[in-house]
N, C-alpha and C positions, 0 to 999 in steps of 0.2 A: 338651158344647158344643151350642148351639142356632144355628139358621140362619134368616135371613130370605131367602126365595126370591122373586125378582122374578116377578110374575104379570101384568105389563102390558108392552106393547111396549117402553116406555122409562119410566124413573123418575128424577126429579131427586134428587140427593143434596146436602144443604144443609150449610153451615158451622155453623149454629146450629139450635136447636129452633124454627124458624119458617119459614113459606113466604115471608116477607119477607126472610129471610136470603140471603146470596150462595149461588148454586149452584156447588159446587166440581167436580162431575162428574156423570155419569149411570150408571145401571145398566140392563142389558137383560134382556128376558124369559129366564127359565131360569137366571139366575145365582144361585148359593147364596152368600149373604154371611154371614159370621160376626157374630153379635150380641154386642156388647161392653157395651151398657147399654140401658136403656129409661126414658123419661120420658113419662108420660101415653100418648099414642098415637104416640109417636116412638121409633124404634130407632136407636141408634148402631151402625153396621155397619162391617165391614172387608171390602173387595172383594178379588177375585183378585189384583189388582196391589198390595195393601197399602194402598190409599187408604182413608181413614176419613171418615165424615160421617153426618149425620142424615137419615133417610128416614121418610116418613109411612106409617102402618100399611096404608092401603088400596092400596098399590102391590105388596103381596105377601102371603105366608103364612108363619107361624112354624112351624118344624119341628125335630125332633130329629135328622133325617137329611137329607143333601143330596139335592137333585133330581139325577137322573142322566140328562141329555139324551143322545140318541144322534146327532142331526144338528144342523146349524146352517144358518140361512137364507142363501143366496147371492145372492138377488135383493135389490135396493135396498129394496123394500117387499113385504109379503106379507099375506095374509088367511087366516083360518081360519073356515070355515063349519060350521054344525051338521051332525050326521050325516045328517039328511034333506036337507041342502044347500039349506035355505030361509031360514036366519037367519045373521047375522054373529055369530061367537063372539069373535074378537079380531083385532087388527091385529098385524103383526110388522114388524121392520126388519132390515136387513143385520146379521148377527151374532147374531140371536135364536137361543137354543138350546132345543130341545124334544125330548121323547120322541116318537119317530116309528116308524111301521111302514109300509114301502112297499107300496102296492097297485098293481094294474095301471093304475089311472087317477089316481094321485096318492099322497098320504100321509095315513094316519090318525094323529092327534095327540092326546096326553094332556098337558094343561097342569099346572102345579104344584098348582093347587087342585082338580084332578081333572076339570075340564071336558074334554069330548071334542069333536073336530071333524075336519075334513077340509081339506086344502089341495092346490092344483094348482101351488104354487110350486116353485122349484128349491132343494133341500136337498142338503147334502154334508158332508164332514168338513173340518176344518182341518188340512191336510197341510203338513208342513215341507219336503217335497221340492218345491222351486219354483225359478223363475229370476228374475233381476232384471227381465226384460221382463214377466213375469206380474205382478210387484208393481206396475209402472207401469200396466199394463193395468187392474188393479183400482183403483188410485188415480184414474185418469181417469174411472171410472164416477161419481165424486163431483163432477165438474166442475159448477160452478154452485150447489153446496150452500151456503146462507148460513152465515156465521160466527156462532156463538153461544158465548159464554163457558161453558165446562164441557160443551159438547155433544160427543156421540160417535156421532151418527146422521145419515142423509141428511136428516132434518128440520132439522138445524143442527149444526155441528161447530166445534171450535177447532183451532188448529194442531197441538198435541201429541196431542189426541184423534184427529185425522185420521191422524197417523202411527201411533199405537198401534192404531187400528182396522184400518187396511190391513194391517199386519204380523200382527196377531192372526188375521186371516182365513187366514193361511198357517201357523198354529201357532207363530208367533214372538212371544213375550211381552216387550214393552218396558214400561218404567215409564210413568206417566201424564203427568208434566210434562216440558216441554222441557229444563229444567235437569237433571232426573233422567236423561233419555235421554242427554244430553251426558256426564254423569258415568259412565254405564255404558260408553260407547264411547270415553272419553277416551284410552285407550291406543292407539286405532286412528286417530289423527289423520293425515291425508294432505294432500299438496300439491294446489293447485288443478288442476294438469295431470294428476293421478292420479285424479280423481273419476270414478267409474263410475255407470252407471244404478243407481238404488236406494240409493246412499249418501246420508247425511243431512248437510244443511247447517244450521249453527246461527248465530243472530244475537244480538247482545248490545246492551243499553242500560244505562247507568249501572253498568257492570261486572257485569251479571247476564245470563245467557242467558234470553232472553224469547221466542224464536221458532225454529221448526224447519221445514224443508222437505225434500222428497224429490227428489233429482236425477233429471232425465230424460235426463241426459247432460252431463257437465262442469258448467258454471256455470248451466245451465238447470234449472228445477225446477218442481214443482207444490206448492202450499201453500194453506192456509186463511188468507186475509187479506182480510176483507170478504166474500169467498166463495171457494170452492175454484177456483183458477185457475192457469194456467201463466205463469211469469215468468222473468226472467233477471237475473244480475248481470254478464253479458258485454256490454260496451258495443256490440259489433257486432250484438247481437240486437235486433230491433225491439221485443221485450217487455222491454227493459232497464229495471230499476227502480233509480234512483240512490239513493233512500233506503235500500233494502235493501243495496246495494253498500257504503254507508257504515257500515252496522250489521253487516256480515258478520264473523263471528268465525273459525270454522274448519269444515272438512269432516271427516267421520269415516267410515271404511269400515265396511260392514256384513258384510264377509266372514266374520267370526267367527260371525255368527248365521244366515247362510243357506248358506254354502259348506262346511259340515261335515256 
């Protein structure tokens, strides 16, 4: 088995072998993607969540072994500078994974292609031991991030990418698309008066789940819609969104994935 290891802060993954094709998702620094096929300078990859698509060669390195990152970036944005601290080596985004060695004044980093550098940013591990309140705290760090179809970073993010990215930062792996997330949690459907902080709300158009949001308590939520913002389908809330109220499908508990 061969791997395509992402060597840039963020890389677009396309539906077809063309930069003019639709972007289906993104991959982040340090991710080891399984190579399924190759055409010219394009690789068909499968990501950690099972998502497949085409990526251009200059976004990474081909390897027979996985890159084994030790820590993940917890800041929204980060930078790696040269060992002499005079030149820029790379940018990073929230969720970037790198091989690191902690020093007294920061982190020594080795990137997938062997480049070395130094960072003063905040790195940590993706821990599953968390609270619903911590999930919302992290989600709110994305407030104002523009909506971009297929996006998964603070540069731009879509609704399901937002949910997946927030939960993955706590070691909780959810599927990529809203309908897949709903399928995973379907057995956990709850009544509106039972919705807790961190539970997921799903919305439907033309009999298909097309949107997902994270509850900040009851029918109030944070979601990526135009940009990451807080809204509500509670008519008494000043942030009430009638359109989303009409599209609301069901709420699903996340107890199974965070309370165990």
